[in-house]
Residue, then its C-alpha position, 0 to 999 in steps of 0.5 A: m168316603s161313605d155317605k154318613y160323613c156327608q150328612g148335616l150342616s157345617l157351622i158356617e152354613l148354619l151361621m149363614i142360615l141364622s143371619v139370613a133369618a135374622i135379617l128377614a125378621a128385622t125387616a118384617v117386625p116394623a111392617f107388622y107393627n104398622l099393620i097392627g096400627k092400621q087395623r086398630l085405626k080401622g077398628a076405631a073408625e068403624t066403631l065410631f061410624s057404627d055408633l053414629q049410625f046407631a044414634r041416628f037410627t035410635a033417634i028416629k025409632k024412639n022419637t027422641p034426640i040422641g046425642i054423642t059427646f066427644q071429650t078430648s084433651q091437649a094430650a090427643s091420646d086422652w079422649c072418649y065419646g058416649l051416647s046419651d038421650s039426656g043431653p051431654c054426658r061425661c064419657n070418662q065417668a062410668g054409667d053417666c051416658k045413658i039411653e032410656g036410663i040404661p048405660a049406653t055406649t062409651v068408647t075410650p082410648k083403652d079400646f084402641r091403643k095409640v089411636t088419637l081423636k080430634t073433632n070439630f063438632f060445635r061444643s064437641t057434641t052432635s045430636f041426631k034429631p028424631l025428624k029425619g035424623t038431621t044433626n049438626a055437621g062435623t068431622a072426627i079425625l082418628t089418627h095412628g102414626n102417619n095414618s088417619i081416617h076421617v068420619i064425617v057427619s053432614t047436616l042431613g045426618r049422612i055419615r061417611s068415612c074417608s082416608d088419604s093414607v089407609s086403603g079401603y076408604p075413598p080419598c078425602 
C-alpha cells in the first residue's frame, strides 16, 4: 500500500473533531458573555467614580458647588446622572446639565447596556461644596446580573469603590 492512500481524515474522525469543537464553543460562550458583562459593569463604575472625582475637583477649583443628580425609575435599567453647577438637572434631557453654561457630563444606560443603578443619596442628589469638597454621603450601586459594584461617597468627599463579586475591588 502506498502513502497516497493514507493521507487525510476519515468521515468519523472529522465528525469527532467537529463535535469536540462544538462542545468547547458551547461552554466558552456563556463565560465570554459573563466576562463582557463584568467589563461593562467595571466601565460604568469607573466612569461614575471619575465623574464624582471631577465634580469634587471642579467645585474646589472654581469655588462653586457642583452637583450630581441621579434619576432612576422602577425599571432599574432606566437611569441617568448628570453634573451641574446650577442645582439639580434633568439628565434625560440633552443639554440640561451644565457647568458654567457649557453642557456637562451626562451618563445613561445606553453607555453601559444591561447595567442598572440604584442610589441612596438624599433626594437623589449629591453636591460637592467649594470649601474642602465636602458633600452629603451616599452610595450608588451598579449591577449587572449577579455582580455589583458600590461607589461610596463620604461626607468628607472621599470616594471609594468596593465589590464582593467583582475582582480588582476591595470587599464591601
